[in-house]
C-alpha positions as CSV (number, residue, x, y, z in Angstrom):
1,X,0.0,0.0,0.0
2,X,1.5,3.3,-1.1
3,X,0.6,6.5,0.7
4,X,0.9,9.9,-1.0
5,X,0.4,13.1,0.9
6,X,-1.0,16.3,-0.7
7,X,-1.3,19.4,1.4
8,X,-4.5,21.4,1.0
9,X,-8.2,20.5,0.9
10,X,-10.0,18.6,3.7
11,X,-9.6,15.1,5.0
12,X,-12.9,14.1,3.3
13,X,-11.2,14.6,0.0
14,X,-8.7,11.7,0.7
15,X,-9.2,8.8,-1.6
16,X,-8.2,5.1,-2.1
17,X,-6.9,4.3,-5.6
18,X,-7.4,0.6,-6.6
19,X,-4.0,0.6,-8.4
20,X,-1.0,2.9,-8.5
21,X,-0.8,6.6,-8.3
22,X,2.3,8.8,-8.2
23,X,3.2,12.4,-8.6
24,X,4.0,13.8,-12.1
25,X,7.7,13.7,-12.7
26,X,9.9,16.4,-14.2
27,X,9.1,16.9,-17.9
28,X,10.6,18.7,-20.9
29,X,9.0,20.9,-23.6
30,X,6.4,19.0,-25.6
31,X,5.0,17.2,-22.6
32,X,1.8,19.4,-22.7
33,X,1.0,18.0,-26.2
34,X,0.9,14.4,-25.0
35,X,-2.3,12.6,-24.4
36,X,-3.1,12.3,-20.7
37,X,-5.7,9.6,-20.9
38,X,-5.6,6.0,-22.4
39,X,-8.0,3.1,-22.2
40,X,-6.3,-0.3,-21.9
41,X,-2.8,1.2,-22.7
42,X,0.3,-0.9,-23.4
43,X,2.8,0.2,-20.7
44,X,6.6,-0.1,-21.1
45,X,8.7,0.1,-17.9
46,X,12.3,1.0,-18.7
47,X,15.6,1.4,-17.0
48,X,17.0,3.2,-20.1
49,X,18.1,6.8,-20.6
50,X,16.3,8.3,-23.6
51,X,18.4,11.5,-23.8
52,X,21.3,12.9,-25.8
53,X,24.4,13.5,-23.7
54,X,27.6,15.4,-24.5
55,X,30.4,13.0,-25.4
56,X,32.8,14.7,-23.1
57,X,30.8,13.1,-20.2
58,X,31.2,9.6,-21.6
59,X,34.4,9.2,-23.6
60,X,37.4,10.9,-25.1
61,X,37.5,11.1,-28.9
62,X,40.3,12.4,-31.0
63,X,39.4,13.6,-34.5
64,X,41.4,14.9,-37.5
65,X,38.6,16.8,-39.3
66,X,35.1,18.2,-38.8
67,X,33.4,15.6,-41.0
68,X,34.4,12.8,-38.6
69,X,32.9,14.8,-35.7
70,X,29.6,15.2,-37.6
71,X,29.5,11.4,-38.1
72,X,29.6,10.9,-34.4
73,X,26.8,13.4,-33.8
74,X,24.7,11.7,-36.5
75,X,25.3,8.3,-34.9
76,X,24.1,9.6,-31.5
77,X,20.9,10.8,-33.0
78,X,20.5,7.6,-35.0
79,X,20.9,5.5,-31.9
80,X,18.3,7.5,-29.9
81,X,15.8,7.6,-32.8
82,X,16.2,3.8,-33.2
83,X,15.3,3.2,-29.6
84,X,12.2,5.5,-29.9
85,X,11.1,3.9,-33.1
86,X,11.2,0.4,-31.6
87,X,9.1,1.5,-28.7
88,X,6.6,3.0,-31.1
89,X,6.4,0.0,-33.4
90,X,5.9,-2.3,-30.5
91,X,2.6,-0.6,-29.9
92,X,3.5,1.1,-26.6
93,X,1.2,3.9,-25.4
94,X,2.8,4.8,-22.0
95,X,6.5,4.9,-21.4
96,X,7.8,5.0,-17.8
97,X,11.6,5.1,-17.1
98,X,13.7,5.3,-14.0
99,X,16.2,7.3,-15.9
100,X,15.7,10.7,-17.7
101,X,13.7,11.1,-20.9
102,X,15.0,14.1,-22.8
103,X,13.2,16.8,-24.8
104,X,13.8,15.0,-28.1
105,X,12.2,11.8,-26.9
106,X,9.3,13.8,-25.2
107,X,8.5,15.6,-28.5
108,X,8.8,12.3,-30.5
109,X,6.3,10.6,-28.2
110,X,3.9,13.6,-28.3
111,X,3.9,13.6,-32.1
112,X,2.8,9.9,-32.0
113,X,0.1,10.2,-29.3
114,X,2.2,8.5,-26.7
115,X,2.8,9.4,-23.0
116,X,6.1,9.4,-21.3
117,X,7.5,10.0,-17.8
118,X,11.2,10.0,-16.8
119,X,12.9,9.9,-13.5
120,X,10.1,7.8,-11.9
121,X,11.1,6.7,-8.4
122,X,12.1,3.1,-8.2
123,X,9.5,2.1,-5.6
124,X,6.7,3.6,-7.8
125,X,8.1,1.8,-10.9
126,X,8.1,-1.5,-9.0
127,X,4.6,-1.0,-7.7
128,X,3.4,-0.3,-11.2
129,X,5.1,-3.5,-12.4
130,X,3.3,-5.5,-9.7
131,X,0.0,-4.0,-10.5
132,X,0.1,-3.8,-14.3
133,X,2.4,-6.8,-15.0
134,X,5.3,-6.8,-17.4
135,X,9.0,-6.4,-16.6
136,X,11.4,-3.5,-16.2
137,X,13.5,-3.8,-19.3
138,X,17.1,-2.5,-19.8
139,X,17.3,-2.7,-23.6
140,X,14.9,-2.2,-26.5
141,X,17.0,-4.1,-29.1
142,X,14.7,-7.2,-29.3
143,X,11.3,-5.4,-29.0
144,X,8.7,-6.0,-31.6
145,X,5.0,-6.6,-31.9
146,X,5.5,-10.1,-30.4
147,X,7.0,-8.7,-27.1
148,X,3.7,-8.1,-25.4
149,X,4.7,-10.3,-22.4
150,X,7.3,-7.7,-21.3
151,X,4.7,-4.9,-21.3
152,X,2.1,-4.1,-18.7
153,X,-1.5,-2.9,-19.1
154,X,-4.5,-1.6,-17.1
155,X,-8.0,-0.6,-17.7
156,X,-7.4,3.2,-17.5
157,X,-4.4,5.5,-17.3
158,X,-5.0,9.2,-16.8
159,X,-3.2,12.2,-15.4
160,X,-5.4,14.2,-13.0
161,X,-5.0,17.5,-11.0
162,X,-5.2,17.0,-7.3
163,X,-4.8,20.3,-5.4
164,X,-1.8,22.0,-6.7
165,X,-0.2,18.8,-7.9
166,X,-0.7,16.5,-11.0
167,X,-0.8,12.8,-10.4
168,X,-0.6,9.8,-12.8
169,X,-3.2,7.1,-12.1
170,X,-3.2,3.5,-13.2
171,X,-6.5,1.8,-12.3
172,X,-8.2,-1.4,-13.2
173,X,-4.9,-3.3,-13.0
174,X,-5.1,-7.0,-13.8
175,X,-2.5,-8.1,-11.3
176,X,-3.6,-5.5,-8.6
177,X,-1.5,-6.5,-5.6
178,X,-1.1,-2.9,-4.6
179,X,-3.2,0.2,-3.8
180,X,-2.5,3.8,-3.2
181,X,-4.0,6.1,-0.5
182,X,-4.0,9.8,-1.3
183,X,-4.3,11.8,1.9
184,X,-5.4,15.5,2.0
185,X,-5.3,17.9,4.9
186,X,-4.7,21.5,5.8
187,X,-1.2,21.1,7.1
188,X,1.7,18.7,6.9
189,X,1.5,17.9,10.6
190,X,-2.1,16.9,10.3
191,X,-1.5,14.6,7.3
192,X,1.5,13.0,9.1
193,X,-0.8,12.2,12.1
194,X,-3.4,10.7,9.8
195,X,-0.7,8.6,8.1
196,X,0.5,7.3,11.5
197,X,-3.1,6.4,12.5
198,X,-3.7,4.6,9.2
199,X,-0.4,2.7,9.6
200,X,-1.4,1.5,13.0
201,X,-4.9,0.4,11.8
202,X,-3.4,-1.4,8.8
203,X,-0.8,-3.2,11.0
204,X,-3.6,-4.3,13.4
205,X,-5.6,-5.7,10.5
206,X,-2.5,-7.5,9.2
207,X,-1.9,-9.0,12.6
208,X,-5.6,-10.1,12.8
209,X,-5.3,-11.8,9.4
210,X,-2.1,-13.6,10.3
211,X,-3.3,-14.5,13.8
212,X,-7.0,-15.2,13.8
213,X,-7.4,-15.2,17.6
214,X,-9.1,-11.9,18.6
215,X,-10.4,-10.2,21.8
216,X,-12.8,-7.3,22.3
217,X,-11.1,-3.9,22.3
218,X,-12.0,-0.6,24.0
219,X,-10.6,-1.7,27.3
220,X,-12.9,-4.8,27.5
221,X,-10.2,-7.4,27.9
222,X,-8.3,-5.3,30.4
223,X,-11.3,-4.9,32.6
224,X,-12.0,-8.7,32.4
225,X,-8.4,-9.4,33.4
226,X,-8.6,-6.8,36.2
227,X,-11.7,-8.4,37.7
228,X,-10.3,-11.9,37.4
229,X,-7.0,-11.0,39.1
230,X,-8.8,-9.0,41.8
231,X,-11.0,-11.9,42.7
232,X,-8.0,-14.2,42.7
233,X,-6.0,-11.9,45.0
234,X,-8.6,-12.4,47.7
235,X,-7.7,-16.1,47.9
236,X,-4.0,-15.5,48.3
237,X,-2.6,-14.9,51.8
238,X,0.3,-12.6,52.7
239,X,2.0,-9.8,50.8
240,X,1.4,-11.5,47.4
241,X,-2.2,-10.4,47.7
242,X,-1.2,-6.7,47.6
243,X,1.0,-7.3,44.5
244,X,-1.7,-9.1,42.6
245,X,-4.3,-6.5,43.5
246,X,-1.9,-3.7,42.3
247,X,-1.4,-5.6,39.1
248,X,-5.2,-5.9,38.6
249,X,-5.6,-2.1,39.3
250,X,-2.9,-1.3,36.7
251,X,-5.1,-2.9,33.9
252,X,-7.7,-0.2,34.5
253,X,-5.3,2.4,33.1
254,X,-6.2,1.4,29.5
255,X,-10.0,2.1,29.6
256,X,-9.4,5.2,31.8
257,X,-7.0,6.6,29.3
258,X,-9.4,5.9,26.4
259,X,-12.1,7.9,28.3
260,X,-9.7,10.8,28.9
261,X,-8.6,10.9,25.3
262,X,-12.3,11.0,24.2
263,X,-13.2,13.7,26.8
264,X,-15.5,11.4,28.8
265,X,-16.0,11.2,32.6
266,X,-13.5,8.3,33.3
267,X,-14.8,7.6,36.8
268,X,-18.4,7.2,35.6
269,X,-17.5,5.0,32.7
270,X,-15.2,2.8,34.8
271,X,-18.0,2.3,37.4
272,X,-20.3,1.1,34.6
273,X,-17.7,-1.3,33.3
274,X,-17.0,-2.7,36.8
275,X,-20.8,-3.3,37.2
276,X,-21.1,-5.0,33.8
277,X,-18.1,-7.2,34.3
278,X,-19.3,-8.2,37.8
279,X,-22.4,-9.6,35.9
280,X,-20.0,-11.6,33.7
281,X,-20.4,-9.4,30.6
282,X,-16.7,-9.8,29.8
283,X,-16.8,-8.2,26.4
284,X,-18.1,-4.8,27.6
285,X,-15.8,-1.9,26.9
286,X,-15.7,1.8,26.3
287,X,-18.2,3.0,23.5
288,X,-16.5,6.1,22.0
289,X,-19.3,6.8,19.7
290,X,-22.1,7.1,22.3
291,X,-20.1,8.1,25.5
292,X,-21.2,4.9,27.2
293,X,-20.3,1.2,27.5
294,X,-21.2,-1.5,25.0
295,X,-20.5,-5.1,24.0
296,X,-17.5,-4.4,21.8
297,X,-17.3,-8.0,20.5
298,X,-20.7,-7.6,19.0
299,X,-19.9,-4.0,17.9
300,X,-16.9,-5.4,15.9
301,X,-14.3,-3.5,18.0
302,X,-11.6,-6.2,18.0
303,X,-7.9,-6.5,18.6
304,X,-5.6,-9.4,17.8
305,X,-4.9,-11.5,20.9
306,X,-1.2,-11.6,20.1
307,X,-0.9,-7.8,20.4
308,X,-2.4,-7.9,23.9
309,X,-0.1,-10.8,24.9
310,X,3.0,-8.9,23.7
311,X,1.9,-5.7,25.4
312,X,1.2,-7.3,28.8
313,X,4.5,-9.3,28.6
314,X,6.6,-6.2,27.7
315,X,4.9,-4.1,30.5
316,X,5.4,-6.9,33.1
317,X,9.1,-7.3,32.2
318,X,9.6,-3.5,32.4
319,X,8.0,-3.4,35.8
320,X,10.1,-6.3,37.1
321,X,13.3,-4.7,35.8
322,X,12.5,-1.5,37.7
323,X,11.7,-3.4,40.9
324,X,15.0,-5.3,40.6
325,X,16.9,-2.0,41.1
326,X,17.4,-1.9,44.8
327,X,19.6,1.1,45.1
328,X,20.5,4.2,43.1
329,X,24.0,5.7,43.6
330,X,24.5,9.4,42.9
331,X,28.0,10.7,42.6
332,X,28.4,13.9,44.6
333,X,30.1,16.9,43.2
334,X,33.8,17.2,43.9
335,X,34.6,19.7,46.7
336,X,37.7,20.8,44.7
337,X,35.5,21.9,41.8
338,X,35.1,25.7,41.9
339,X,31.7,27.2,42.1
340,X,30.0,29.1,39.3
341,X,30.6,32.4,41.2
342,X,34.3,31.7,41.6
343,X,34.5,30.9,37.9
344,X,32.9,34.2,37.0
345,X,35.3,36.1,39.3
346,X,38.3,34.4,37.7
347,X,37.1,35.3,34.2
348,X,36.6,38.9,35.3
């Protein structure tokens, strides 16, 4: 799942793209003339530079006359046009490349109703490959009308304006193993917070899919554990009873914090939860939507059991580690060290 953040607009304008979307890349003159929408396009994914470069950047050539130099220039143009012609004859409509696509190639594609984008980020190129199929090719020498297996396709390609940015969309992908979420918001900090919340939610769903054992959320399982431990502590003599009771009370921190985060009266909600759990309604937890308590298992407020197990284990180990520290030693300041006032006088 790719996440793209666009500042501006409201959160309700966020959208989920069933396919791939990425920001329009840098383009040369002639790009405006290219078609921005294709139905069932043939997509070529390249790792090839389609740009003329000065020979001083690549090699040292010693010549005796101007005619020889002109032959080299003509050969460069011939090589570039040969690559472009092979892509065109193979029936390609959309060309994406990890490397630059120069102004000559951009104009060539525009004249033949083709779309191109150079300097596409590697992760966007790979996500497009997974969704649309095909392969990232490093040479066009063997391309022809029988090379369809190395090209990708989708139902619709279009370039759309979103806020102040333009984005390329590939939707209706036959091998759609990827999706893109476009987040909108008034500020970068707000969008970052939304992204973190979405990431947490997606990871919880992933955990639930991989480990199908679930418990009710909203503090329900914590209240059930608290009640069970509190009842058990009354059967244990000695100081252990106090330890178990304190451990049981600590579980109530979770539903209490949920109430405070939502602006509820935590004392009132916790009293209701204690009453429900005393009646063996073990799946009752905080109902954020109605400022009350409810059966969260029925309300589909779930959490993977493995997440709760790991959280309780980590918290218990941290508490035991702190309790194992029996003494803290603080090194006193040396009496020979001059005071700040003395330092100031010496500097004066």
